[in-house]
MOPAC internal coordinates of N, CA, C and O (Angstrom, degrees):
PM7 1SCF
backbone

  N    0.0000 0     0.00 0     0.00 0    0    0    0
  C    1.4304 1     0.00 0     0.00 0    1    0    0
  C    1.5265 1   110.30 1     0.00 0    2    1    0
  O    1.2310 1   120.87 1   -35.71 1    3    2    1
  N    1.3257 1   115.95 1   144.29 1    3    2    1
  C    1.4671 1   118.40 1   179.11 1    5    3    2
  C    1.5162 1   111.02 1   -68.06 1    6    5    3
  O    1.2310 1   121.47 1   -32.19 1    7    6    5
  N    1.3190 1   114.79 1   147.81 1    7    6    5
  C    1.4543 1   120.34 1   177.69 1    9    7    6
  C    1.5330 1   108.96 1   -69.13 1   10    9    7
  O    1.2310 1   120.58 1   -39.76 1   11   10    9
  N    1.3198 1   116.50 1   140.24 1   11   10    9
  C    1.4511 1   121.14 1   178.77 1   13   11   10
  C    1.5157 1   108.92 1  -144.47 1   14   13   11
  O    1.2310 1   121.06 1   -25.25 1   15   14   13
  N    1.2939 1   115.58 1   154.75 1   15   14   13
  C    1.4598 1   121.65 1   173.86 1   17   15   14
  C    1.5277 1   110.42 1  -108.58 1   18   17   15
  O    1.2310 1   120.25 1   177.57 1   19   18   17
  N    1.3344 1   117.12 1    -2.43 1   19   18   17
  C    1.4459 1   121.91 1  -179.63 1   21   19   18
  C    1.5257 1   109.79 1   -72.75 1   22   21   19
  O    1.2310 1   120.58 1   -62.41 1   23   22   21
  N    1.3148 1   116.50 1   117.59 1   23   22   21
  C    1.4646 1   121.01 1  -174.35 1   25   23   22
  C    1.5156 1   112.18 1   -61.94 1   26   25   23
  O    1.2310 1   119.99 1   143.78 1   27   26   25
  N    1.3182 1   117.62 1   -36.22 1   27   26   25
  C    1.4640 1   120.21 1   179.16 1   29   27   26
  C    1.5251 1   109.86 1   -64.86 1   30   29   27
  O    1.2310 1   120.28 1   135.62 1   31   30   29
  N    1.3224 1   117.08 1   -44.38 1   31   30   29
  C    1.4635 1   120.29 1   177.31 1   33   31   30
  C    1.5159 1   112.12 1   -61.91 1   34   33   31
  O    1.2310 1   120.50 1   139.32 1   35   34   33
  N    1.3166 1   116.65 1   -40.68 1   35   34   33
  C    1.4641 1   120.66 1   178.64 1   37   35   34
  C    1.5279 1   111.26 1   -62.92 1   38   37   35
  O    1.2310 1   120.86 1   136.87 1   39   38   37
  N    1.3245 1   115.96 1   -43.13 1   39   38   37
  C    1.4648 1   119.85 1   178.09 1   41   39   38
  C    1.5113 1   110.39 1   -62.64 1   42   41   39
  O    1.2310 1   120.19 1   135.25 1   43   42   41
  N    1.3294 1   117.23 1   -44.75 1   43   42   41
  C    1.4563 1   121.04 1   179.60 1   45   43   42
  C    1.5358 1   111.44 1   -64.11 1   46   45   43
  O    1.2310 1   120.22 1   141.38 1   47   46   45
  N    1.3139 1   117.19 1   -38.62 1   47   46   45
  C    1.4690 1   120.29 1   176.65 1   49   47   46
  C    1.5246 1   110.47 1   -61.66 1   50   49   47
  O    1.2310 1   120.90 1   136.75 1   51   50   49
  N    1.3261 1   115.89 1   -43.25 1   51   50   49
  C    1.4660 1   119.02 1   177.95 1   53   51   50
  C    1.5281 1   110.89 1   -61.21 1   54   53   51
  O    1.2310 1   120.37 1   136.28 1   55   54   53
  N    1.3147 1   116.90 1   -43.72 1   55   54   53
  C    1.4637 1   120.41 1  -179.78 1   57   55   54
  C    1.5320 1   111.12 1   -61.91 1   58   57   55
  O    1.2310 1   120.18 1   137.70 1   59   58   57
  N    1.3154 1   117.27 1   -42.30 1   59   58   57
  C    1.4783 1   119.41 1   179.24 1   61   59   58
  C    1.5319 1   110.65 1   -65.57 1   62   61   59
  O    1.2310 1   120.52 1   140.62 1   63   62   61
  N    1.3312 1   116.61 1   -39.38 1   63   62   61
  C    1.4747 1   119.21 1   178.27 1   65   63   62
  C    1.5231 1   110.40 1   -65.66 1   66   65   63
  O    1.2310 1   120.41 1   140.09 1   67   66   65
  N    1.3154 1   116.83 1   -39.91 1   67   66   65
  C    1.4658 1   119.53 1   176.84 1   69   67   66
  C    1.5278 1   110.81 1   -59.48 1   70   69   67
  O    1.2310 1   120.34 1   137.75 1   71   70   69
  N    1.3197 1   116.95 1   -42.25 1   71   70   69
  C    1.4683 1   120.27 1   176.93 1   73   71   70
  C    1.5177 1   111.37 1   -59.91 1   74   73   71
  O    1.2310 1   120.92 1   135.94 1   75   74   73
  N    1.3370 1   115.85 1   -44.06 1   75   74   73
  C    1.4684 1   119.96 1   177.67 1   77   75   74
  C    1.5316 1   110.85 1   -60.13 1   78   77   75
  O    1.2310 1   120.73 1   137.67 1   79   78   77
  N    1.3192 1   116.21 1   -42.33 1   79   78   77
  C    1.4613 1   119.92 1  -178.98 1   81   79   78
  C    1.5275 1   111.42 1   -68.66 1   82   81   79
  O    1.2310 1   119.92 1   145.94 1   83   82   81
  N    1.3145 1   117.75 1   -34.06 1   83   82   81
  C    1.4676 1   119.32 1   174.07 1   85   83   82
  C    1.5220 1   110.45 1   -59.65 1   86   85   83
  O    1.2310 1   120.63 1   136.32 1   87   86   85
  N    1.3324 1   116.40 1   -43.68 1   87   86   85
  C    1.4741 1   119.93 1   178.55 1   89   87   86
  C    1.5212 1   111.01 1   -60.63 1   90   89   87
  O    1.2310 1   120.61 1   137.09 1   91   90   89
  N    1.3248 1   116.45 1   -42.91 1   91   90   89
  C    1.4628 1   120.20 1   179.39 1   93   91   90
  C    1.5305 1   111.01 1   -65.02 1   94   93   91
  O    1.2310 1   120.25 1   140.18 1   95   94   93
  N    1.3185 1   117.12 1   -39.82 1   95   94   93
  C    1.4592 1   120.20 1  -178.36 1   97   95   94
  C    1.5293 1   111.57 1   -69.87 1   98   97   95
  O    1.2310 1   120.07 1   158.86 1   99   98   97
  N    1.3205 1   117.47 1   -21.14 1   99   98   97
  C    1.4581 1   121.15 1   178.36 1  101   99   98
  C    1.5236 1   111.79 1   -87.19 1  102  101   99
  O    1.2310 1   119.92 1   161.54 1  103  102  101
  N    1.3075 1   117.77 1   -18.46 1  103  102  101
  C    1.4575 1   122.57 1  -172.87 1  105  103  102
  C    1.5289 1   112.25 1   -85.94 1  106  105  103
  O    1.2310 1   120.85 1   -53.07 1  107  106  105
  N    1.3196 1   115.98 1   126.93 1  107  106  105
  C    1.4730 1   120.27 1   177.79 1  109  107  106
  C    1.5311 1   111.05 1   -73.23 1  110  109  107
  O    1.2310 1   119.92 1   167.04 1  111  110  109
  N    1.3057 1   117.75 1   -12.96 1  111  110  109
  C    1.4597 1   121.98 1  -178.40 1  113  111  110
  C    1.5288 1   113.25 1   -93.47 1  114  113  111
  O    1.2310 1   120.12 1   178.85 1  115  114  113
  N    1.3268 1   117.38 1    -1.15 1  115  114  113
  C    1.4635 1   121.56 1  -176.75 1  117  115  114
  C    1.5255 1   110.72 1  -111.39 1  118  117  115
  O    1.2310 1   121.42 1   -11.51 1  119  118  117
  N    1.3183 1   114.88 1   168.49 1  119  118  117
  C    1.4607 1   120.86 1   174.98 1  121  119  118
  C    1.5279 1   106.98 1   -83.17 1  122  121  119
  O    1.2310 1   121.41 1   -90.02 1  123  122  121
  N    1.3116 1   114.90 1    89.98 1  123  122  121
  C    1.4614 1   121.40 1  -173.86 1  125  123  122
  C    1.5280 1   111.73 1   -67.16 1  126  125  123
  O    1.2310 1   120.37 1   146.32 1  127  126  125
  N    1.3020 1   116.91 1   -33.68 1  127  126  125
  C    1.4704 1   120.63 1   179.50 1  129  127  126
  C    1.5250 1   109.71 1   -65.93 1  130  129  127
  O    1.2310 1   119.89 1   135.34 1  131  130  129
  N    1.3221 1   117.81 1   -44.66 1  131  130  129
  C    1.4589 1   120.69 1   178.77 1  133  131  130
  C    1.5313 1   110.80 1   -63.61 1  134  133  131
  O    1.2310 1   120.45 1   139.76 1  135  134  133
  N    1.3148 1   116.74 1   -40.24 1  135  134  133
  C    1.4694 1   121.13 1   178.49 1  137  135  134
  C    1.5313 1   109.83 1   -62.60 1  138  137  135
  O    1.2310 1   120.49 1   138.70 1  139  138  137
  N    1.3295 1   116.68 1   -41.30 1  139  138  137
  C    1.4674 1   120.37 1   179.15 1  141  139  138
  C    1.5282 1   110.28 1   -65.10 1  142  141  139
  O    1.2310 1   120.07 1   137.67 1  143  142  141
  N    1.3144 1   117.47 1   -42.33 1  143  142  141
  C    1.4794 1   120.46 1   179.21 1  145  143  142
  C    1.5269 1   110.61 1   -60.99 1  146  145  143
  O    1.2310 1   120.53 1   134.24 1  147  146  145
  N    1.3413 1   116.60 1   -45.76 1  147  146  145
  C    1.4637 1   119.30 1   177.99 1  149  147  146
  C    1.5190 1   110.86 1   -63.48 1  150  149  147
  O    1.2310 1   120.93 1   138.09 1  151  150  149
  N    1.3331 1   115.83 1   -41.91 1  151  150  149
  C    1.4665 1   119.73 1   179.87 1  153  151  150
  C    1.5238 1   110.45 1   -60.58 1  154  153  151
  O    1.2310 1   120.26 1   133.84 1  155  154  153
  N    1.3201 1   117.11 1   -46.16 1  155  154  153
  C    1.4685 1   121.27 1  -178.81 1  157  155  154
  C    1.5310 1   110.70 1   -58.00 1  158  157  155
  O    1.2310 1   120.32 1   133.45 1  159  158  157
  N    1.3005 1   117.00 1   -46.55 1  159  158  157
  C    1.4702 1   120.75 1   178.64 1  161  159  158
  C    1.5359 1   110.63 1   -60.67 1  162  161  159
  O    1.2310 1   120.55 1   135.59 1  163  162  161
  N    1.3166 1   116.56 1   -44.41 1  163  162  161
  C    1.4587 1   121.55 1  -177.29 1  165  163  162
  C    1.5284 1   110.47 1   -66.78 1  166  165  163
  O    1.2310 1   120.14 1   133.98 1  167  166  165
  N    1.3244 1   117.33 1   -46.02 1  167  166  165
  C    1.4705 1   120.01 1  -177.38 1  169  167  166
  C    1.5297 1   111.20 1   -61.42 1  170  169  167
  O    1.2310 1   120.58 1   135.03 1  171  170  169
  N    1.3107 1   116.50 1   -44.97 1  171  170  169
  C    1.4627 1   120.19 1  -178.83 1  173  171  170
  C    1.5269 1   110.42 1   -65.03 1  174  173  171
  O    1.2310 1   119.82 1   132.81 1  175  174  173
  N    1.3183 1   117.94 1   -47.19 1  175  174  173
  C    1.4693 1   121.04 1   179.99 1  177  175  174
  C    1.5270 1   110.87 1   -62.55 1  178  177  175
  O    1.2310 1   120.64 1   138.87 1  179  178  177
  N    1.3324 1   116.38 1   -41.13 1  179  178  177
  C    1.4633 1   121.94 1  -179.53 1  181  179  178
  C    1.5329 1   109.97 1   -60.62 1  182  181  179
  O    1.2310 1   120.23 1   130.43 1  183  182  181
  N    1.3247 1   117.16 1   -49.57 1  183  182  181
  C    1.4586 1   121.06 1  -178.20 1  185  183  182
  C    1.5261 1   111.48 1   -65.02 1  186  185  183
  O    1.2310 1   120.42 1   136.09 1  187  186  185
  N    1.3342 1   116.81 1   -43.91 1  187  186  185
  C    1.4662 1   119.68 1   178.78 1  189  187  186
  C    1.5195 1   112.33 1   -60.71 1  190  189  187
  O    1.2310 1   120.53 1   138.03 1  191  190  189
  N    1.3131 1   116.60 1   -41.97 1  191  190  189
  C    1.4693 1   120.68 1   179.85 1  193  191  190
  C    1.5193 1   111.25 1   -65.54 1  194  193  191
  O    1.2310 1   120.60 1   136.10 1  195  194  193
  N    1.3257 1   116.47 1   -43.90 1  195  194  193
  C    1.4657 1   119.48 1   178.74 1  197  195  194
  C    1.5275 1   110.86 1   -61.09 1  198  197  195
  O    1.2310 1   120.70 1   133.44 1  199  198  197
  N    1.3312 1   116.27 1   -46.56 1  199  198  197
  C    1.4552 1   119.55 1  -176.50 1  201  199  198
  C    1.5287 1   112.35 1   -69.64 1  202  201  199
  O    1.2310 1   120.28 1   147.82 1  203  202  201
  N    1.3218 1   117.08 1   -32.18 1  203  202  201
  C    1.4711 1   120.50 1  -178.95 1  205  203  202
  C    1.5223 1   113.25 1   -83.16 1  206  205  203
  O    1.2310 1   120.37 1   145.10 1  207  206  205
  N    1.3207 1   116.91 1   -34.90 1  207  206  205
  C    1.4778 1   119.71 1  -172.36 1  209  207  206
  C    1.5329 1   113.78 1  -116.06 1  210  209  207
  O    1.2310 1   120.32 1   131.63 1  211  210  209
  N    1.3248 1   116.99 1   -48.37 1  211  210  209
  C    1.4575 1   120.34 1  -171.75 1  213  211  210
  C    1.5272 1   111.78 1   -73.79 1  214  213  211
  O    1.2310 1   120.52 1   128.29 1  215  214  213
  N    1.3219 1   116.62 1   -51.71 1  215  214  213
  C    1.4593 1   119.53 1  -176.07 1  217  215  214
  C    1.5305 1   112.12 1   -60.50 1  218  217  215
  O    1.2310 1   119.20 1   134.45 1  219  218  217
  N    1.3434 1   119.13 1   -45.55 1  219  218  217
  C    1.4656 1   118.18 1   177.41 1  221  219  218
  C    1.5311 1   112.67 1   -61.63 1  222  221  219
  O    1.2310 1   120.09 1   142.45 1  223  222  221
  N    1.3239 1   117.43 1   -37.55 1  223  222  221
  C    1.4706 1   120.28 1   178.06 1  225  223  222
  C    1.5161 1   110.71 1   -65.52 1  226  225  223
  O    1.2310 1   120.42 1   138.22 1  227  226  225
  N    1.3081 1   116.81 1   -41.78 1  227  226  225
  C    1.4737 1   119.69 1   178.13 1  229  227  226
  C    1.5257 1   111.22 1   -61.50 1  230  229  227
  O    1.2310 1   121.06 1   139.99 1  231  230  229
  N    1.3089 1   115.58 1   -40.01 1  231  230  229
  C    1.4780 1   118.81 1   178.48 1  233  231  230
  C    1.5121 1   110.90 1   -64.60 1  234  233  231
  O    1.2310 1   120.13 1   140.13 1  235  234  233
  N    1.3298 1   117.36 1   -39.87 1  235  234  233
  C    1.4662 1   120.79 1  -178.26 1  237  235  234
  C    1.5211 1   112.67 1   -73.18 1  238  237  235
  O    1.2310 1   120.77 1   133.24 1  239  238  237
  N    1.3315 1   116.14 1   -46.76 1  239  238  237
  C    1.4556 1   119.48 1  -169.64 1  241  239  238
  C    1.5170 1   115.45 1  -100.21 1  242  241  239
  O    1.2310 1   119.69 1   156.54 1  243  242  241
  N    1.3022 1   118.19 1   -23.46 1  243  242  241
  C    1.4610 1   120.35 1  -179.26 1  245  243  242
  C    1.5194 1   111.48 1  -109.01 1  246  245  243
  O    1.2310 1   120.96 1   175.92 1  247  246  245
  N    1.3306 1   115.76 1    -4.08 1  247  246  245
  C    1.4508 1   122.26 1   177.52 1  249  247  246
  C    1.5320 1   112.11 1    54.79 1  250  249  247
  O    1.2310 1   120.94 1  -138.38 1  251  250  249
  N    1.3354 1   115.81 1    41.62 1  251  250  249
  C    1.4628 1   118.40 1   177.40 1  253  251  250
  C    1.5258 1   109.39 1   -77.04 1  254  253  251
  O    1.2310 1   120.90 1   -22.73 1  255  254  253
  N    1.2770 1   115.89 1   157.27 1  255  254  253
  C    1.4482 1   122.24 1  -176.91 1  257  255  254
  C    1.5376 1   110.93 1   -75.00 1  258  257  255
  O    1.2310 1   121.17 1   -29.19 1  259  258  257
  N    1.3164 1   115.38 1   150.81 1  259  258  257
  C    1.4593 1   121.09 1   176.41 1  261  259  258
  C    1.5246 1   111.10 1   -57.29 1  262  261  259
  O    1.2310 1   120.17 1   144.45 1  263  262  261
  N    1.3303 1   117.29 1   -35.55 1  263  262  261
  C    1.4599 1   120.08 1  -178.12 1  265  263  262
  C    1.5253 1   111.80 1   -66.50 1  266  265  263
  O    1.2310 1   119.63 1   150.60 1  267  266  265
  N    1.3370 1   118.31 1   -29.40 1  267  266  265
  C    1.4670 1   120.29 1   175.77 1  269  267  266
  C    1.5264 1   110.62 1   -68.47 1  270  269  267
  O    1.2310 1   120.22 1   139.55 1  271  270  269
  N    1.3202 1   117.19 1   -40.45 1  271  270  269
  C    1.4528 1   121.60 1   176.77 1  273  271  270
  C    1.5289 1   109.33 1   -65.65 1  274  273  271
  O    1.2310 1   120.55 1   134.59 1  275  274  273
  N    1.3230 1   116.55 1   -45.41 1  275  274  273
  C    1.4603 1   120.67 1   178.85 1  277  275  274
  C    1.5222 1   111.01 1   -60.74 1  278  277  275
  O    1.2310 1   119.89 1   143.59 1  279  278  277
  N    1.3249 1   117.82 1   -36.41 1  279  278  277
  C    1.4557 1   121.73 1   177.19 1  281  279  278
  C    1.5375 1   109.95 1   -62.38 1  282  281  279
  O    1.2310 1   120.31 1   134.27 1  283  282  281
  N    1.3209 1   117.01 1   -45.73 1  283  282  281
  C    1.4687 1   121.05 1   177.94 1  285  283  282
  C    1.5119 1   111.49 1   -62.41 1  286  285  283
  O    1.2310 1   120.25 1   138.08 1  287  286  285
  N    1.3147 1   117.12 1   -41.92 1  287  286  285
  C    1.4658 1   121.06 1   177.89 1  289  287  286
  C    1.5242 1   111.08 1   -65.29 1  290  289  287
  O    1.2310 1   120.39 1   140.54 1  291  290  289
  N    1.3298 1   116.86 1   -39.46 1  291  290  289
  C    1.4678 1   120.67 1   176.97 1  293  291  290
  C    1.5172 1   110.55 1   -62.03 1  294  293  291
  O    1.2310 1   120.38 1   138.38 1  295  294  293
  N    1.3315 1   116.87 1   -41.62 1  295  294  293
  C    1.4681 1   119.94 1   177.53 1  297  295  294
  C    1.5156 1   112.00 1   -65.12 1  298  297  295
  O    1.2310 1   120.10 1   144.33 1  299  298  297
  N    1.3279 1   117.42 1   -35.67 1  299  298  297
  C    1.4641 1   120.01 1   173.99 1  301  299  298
  C    1.5090 1   109.90 1   -61.33 1  302  301  299
  O    1.2310 1   120.60 1   136.28 1  303  302  301
  N    1.3247 1   116.46 1   -43.72 1  303  302  301
  C    1.4663 1   120.26 1   178.69 1  305  303  302
  C    1.5260 1   110.90 1   -60.06 1  306  305  303
  O    1.2310 1   120.27 1   138.88 1  307  306  305
  N    1.3348 1   117.10 1   -41.12 1  307  306  305
  C    1.4627 1   120.90 1   179.60 1  309  307  306
  C    1.5373 1   110.41 1   -64.40 1  310  309  307
  O    1.2310 1   120.31 1   137.59 1  311  310  309
  N    1.3239 1   117.01 1   -42.41 1  311  310  309
  C    1.4596 1   120.90 1   177.29 1  313  311  310
  C    1.5149 1   111.46 1   -63.78 1  314  313  311
  O    1.2310 1   120.42 1   137.95 1  315  314  313
  N    1.3273 1   116.81 1   -42.05 1  315  314  313
  C    1.4695 1   120.89 1   179.21 1  317  315  314
  C    1.5270 1   111.07 1   -64.56 1  318  317  315
  O    1.2310 1   120.50 1   140.56 1  319  318  317
  N    1.3298 1   116.66 1   -39.44 1  319  318  317
  C    1.4696 1   120.45 1   178.21 1  321  319  318
  C    1.5247 1   110.16 1   -64.52 1  322  321  319
  O    1.2310 1   120.32 1   135.48 1  323  322  321
  N    1.3265 1   117.00 1   -44.52 1  323  322  321
  C    1.4702 1   120.75 1   178.99 1  325  323  322
  C    1.5346 1   110.77 1   -63.97 1  326  325  323
  O    1.2310 1   120.62 1   142.27 1  327  326  325
  N    1.3255 1   116.43 1   -37.73 1  327  326  325
  C    1.4633 1   120.64 1   177.49 1  329  327  326
  C    1.5366 1   109.94 1   -64.06 1  330  329  327
  O    1.2310 1   120.28 1   133.15 1  331  330  329
  N    1.3036 1   117.06 1   -46.85 1  331  330  329
  C    1.4613 1   120.91 1   179.73 1  333  331  330
  C    1.5350 1   110.76 1   -58.88 1  334  333  331
  O    1.2310 1   120.53 1   137.26 1  335  334  333
  N    1.3182 1   116.58 1   -42.74 1  335  334  333
  C    1.4711 1   119.93 1   179.75 1  337  335  334
  C    1.5325 1   110.96 1   -62.90 1  338  337  335
  O    1.2310 1   120.23 1   141.46 1  339  338  337
  N    1.3230 1   117.16 1   -38.54 1  339  338  337
  C    1.4703 1   119.99 1   177.40 1  341  339  338
  C    1.5328 1   111.11 1   -68.85 1  342  341  339
  O    1.2310 1   120.22 1   138.94 1  343  342  341
  N    1.3252 1   117.18 1   -41.06 1  343  342  341
  C    1.4525 1   120.50 1   178.96 1  345  343  342
  C    1.5260 1   112.42 1   -62.53 1  346  345  343
  O    1.2310 1   120.13 1   155.59 1  347  346  345
  N    1.3189 1   117.36 1   -24.41 1  347  346  345
  C    1.4626 1   121.14 1  -178.87 1  349  347  346
  C    1.5274 1   113.38 1   -85.01 1  350  349  347
  O    1.2310 1   120.09 1   171.84 1  351  350  349
  N    1.3249 1   117.43 1    -8.16 1  351  350  349
  C    1.4720 1   120.36 1   178.75 1  353  351  350
  C    1.5246 1   107.61 1   -71.90 1  354  353  351
  O    1.2310 1   120.71 1   -49.76 1  355  354  353
  N    1.3082 1   116.24 1   130.24 1  355  354  353
  C    1.4581 1   121.30 1  -175.07 1  357  355  354
  C    1.5263 1   113.39 1   -76.78 1  358  357  355
  O    1.2310 1   119.49 1   142.84 1  359  358  357
  N    1.3125 1   118.58 1   -37.16 1  359  358  357
  C    1.4613 1   121.21 1  -173.71 1  361  359  358
  C    1.5308 1   111.66 1  -112.62 1  362  361  359
  O    1.2310 1   121.33 1   -70.87 1  363  362  361
  N    1.3174 1   115.06 1   109.13 1  363  362  361
  C    1.4587 1   120.61 1   176.39 1  365  363  362
  C    1.5244 1   108.25 1   -62.29 1  366  365  363
  O    1.2310 1   121.23 1   -48.71 1  367  366  365
  N    1.3352 1   115.26 1   131.29 1  367  366  365
  C    1.4625 1   119.71 1   178.33 1  369  367  366
  C    1.5123 1   114.51 1    91.36 1  370  369  367
  O    1.2310 1   120.29 1   175.04 1  371  370  369
  N    1.3328 1   117.06 1    -4.96 1  371  370  369
  C    1.4609 1   120.45 1   178.60 1  373  371  370
  C    1.5340 1   109.13 1   -71.59 1  374  373  371
  O    1.2310 1   121.11 1    -8.38 1  375  374  373
  N    1.3215 1   115.49 1   171.62 1  375  374  373
  C    1.4630 1   120.39 1   176.40 1  377  375  374
  C    1.5271 1   110.42 1   -60.58 1  378  377  375
  O    1.2310 1   120.87 1   139.54 1  379  378  377
  N    1.3431 1   115.93 1   -40.46 1  379  378  377
  C    1.4665 1   120.31 1   177.98 1  381  379  378
  C    1.5333 1   110.45 1   -62.87 1  382  381  379
  O    1.2310 1   120.34 1   138.16 1  383  382  381
  N    1.3298 1   116.96 1   -41.84 1  383  382  381
  C    1.4743 1   121.46 1   176.89 1  385  383  382
  C    1.5089 1   110.18 1   -56.20 1  386  385  383
  O    1.2310 1   120.73 1   129.71 1  387  386  385
  N    1.3260 1   116.20 1   -50.29 1  387  386  385
  C    1.4600 1   120.50 1  -177.69 1  389  387  386
  C    1.5269 1   111.15 1   -60.39 1  390  389  387
  O    1.2310 1   120.38 1   137.39 1  391  390  389
  N    1.3373 1   116.88 1   -42.61 1  391  390  389
  C    1.4666 1   120.69 1   179.65 1  393  391  390
  C    1.5315 1   111.41 1   -63.14 1  394  393  391
  O    1.2310 1   121.04 1   133.29 1  395  394  393
  N    1.3208 1   115.61 1   -46.71 1  395  394  393
  C    1.4683 1   120.18 1  -178.09 1  397  395  394
  C    1.5303 1   110.83 1   -69.04 1  398  397  395
  O    1.2310 1   120.47 1   144.51 1  399  398  397
  N    1.3308 1   116.71 1   -35.49 1  399  398  397
  C    1.4644 1   120.13 1   177.18 1  401  399  398
  C    1.5199 1   109.89 1   -63.13 1  402  401  399
  O    1.2310 1   120.13 1   134.77 1  403  402  401
  N    1.3134 1   117.35 1   -45.23 1  403  402  401
  C    1.4661 1   119.92 1  -179.09 1  405  403  402
  C    1.5198 1   111.58 1   -66.10 1  406  405  403
  O    1.2310 1   119.42 1   146.93 1  407  406  405
  N    1.3311 1   118.71 1   -33.07 1  407  406  405
  C    1.4543 1   120.97 1   175.18 1  409  407  406
  C    1.5357 1   110.02 1   -65.21 1  410  409  407
  O    1.2310 1   120.55 1   140.01 1  411  410  409
  N    1.3216 1   116.54 1   -39.99 1  411  410  409
  C    1.4693 1   121.48 1   176.79 1  413  411  410
  C    1.5174 1   111.19 1   -64.68 1  414  413  411
  O    1.2310 1   120.73 1   133.29 1  415  414  413
  N    1.3141 1   116.20 1   -46.71 1  415  414  413
  C    1.4694 1   120.83 1   178.90 1  417  415  414
  C    1.5319 1   109.79 1   -57.06 1  418  417  415
  O    1.2310 1   120.83 1   134.14 1  419  418  417
  N    1.3209 1   116.02 1   -45.86 1  419  418  417
  C    1.4698 1   120.20 1  -178.36 1  421  419  418
  C    1.5176 1   111.58 1   -61.93 1  422  421  419
  O    1.2310 1   120.15 1   133.44 1  423  422  421
  N    1.3374 1   117.32 1   -46.56 1  423  422  421
  C    1.4678 1   120.73 1  -178.12 1  425  423  422
  C    1.5313 1   111.38 1   -63.86 1  426  425  423
  O    1.2310 1   120.65 1   133.45 1  427  426  425
  N    1.3090 1   116.35 1   -46.55 1  427  426  425
  C    1.4721 1   119.72 1  -176.26 1  429  427  426
  C    1.5232 1   111.13 1   -72.68 1  430  429  427
  O    1.2310 1   120.02 1   139.06 1  431  430  429
  N    1.3091 1   117.57 1   -40.94 1  431  430  429
  C    1.4663 1   120.42 1  -179.52 1  433  431  430
  C    1.5337 1   110.72 1   -63.88 1  434  433  431
  O    1.2310 1   120.72 1   139.32 1  435  434  433
  N    1.3162 1   116.23 1   -40.68 1  435  434  433
  C    1.4693 1   119.89 1   177.76 1  437  435  434
  C    1.5376 1   110.89 1   -58.59 1  438  437  435
  O    1.2310 1   121.37 1   132.89 1  439  438  437
  N    1.3245 1   114.98 1   -47.11 1  439  438  437
  C    1.4741 1   119.51 1  -178.84 1  441  439  438
  C    1.5305 1   110.58 1   -65.43 1  442  441  439
  O    1.2310 1   120.29 1   134.70 1  443  442  441
  N    1.3091 1   117.04 1   -45.30 1  443  442  441
  C    1.4738 1   120.32 1  -179.35 1  445  443  442
  C    1.5320 1   110.35 1   -61.61 1  446  445  443
  O    1.2310 1   120.87 1   138.27 1  447  446  445
  N    1.3221 1   115.94 1   -41.73 1  447  446  445
  C    1.4696 1   119.79 1   179.21 1  449  447  446
  C    1.5223 1   110.72 1   -60.76 1  450  449  447
  O    1.2310 1   120.16 1   135.62 1  451  450  449
  N    1.3076 1   117.30 1   -44.38 1  451  450  449
  C    1.4728 1   120.01 1   178.67 1  453  451  450
  C    1.5167 1   110.92 1   -63.47 1  454  453  451
  O    1.2310 1   120.22 1   137.68 1  455  454  453
  N    1.3108 1   117.18 1   -42.32 1  455  454  453
  C    1.4763 1   120.09 1   179.03 1  457  455  454
  C    1.5123 1   111.22 1   -61.52 1  458  457  455
  O    1.2310 1   120.94 1   137.41 1  459  458  457
  N    1.3091 1   115.81 1   -42.59 1  459  458  457
  C    1.4706 1   118.82 1  -175.62 1  461  459  458
  C    1.5241 1   112.43 1   -72.14 1  462  461  459
  O    1.2310 1   120.82 1   153.50 1  463  462  461
  N    1.3028 1   116.04 1   -26.50 1  463  462  461
  C    1.4754 1   119.11 1   176.68 1  465  463  462
  C    1.5079 1   109.27 1   -79.21 1  466  465  463
  O    1.2310 1   120.10 1   180.00 1  467  466  465

């Protein structure tokens, strides 16, 4: 992907990569552990950057309400919790893995969808 400084493009690139990683984590033919490790790094960096840079800028320049920022932060917390639960599963590909992965997909996809709208 081309380098960009546009924050919207960067957020969208992260979301597309997360989708790719979800596909890899679901595939029995891929290195699911490596995909999860990359996903974990990306999700944490993405949330930290949004909370440190994007949300304060939105509050200053778009005059969004504190509750909208708090909602985004709450959704980050939900995604982080789902990620932690998946990281704690001992057997990749087990029934528990699949359940925890789908909970993570749901939490992150919901947040990304809201951001993109």
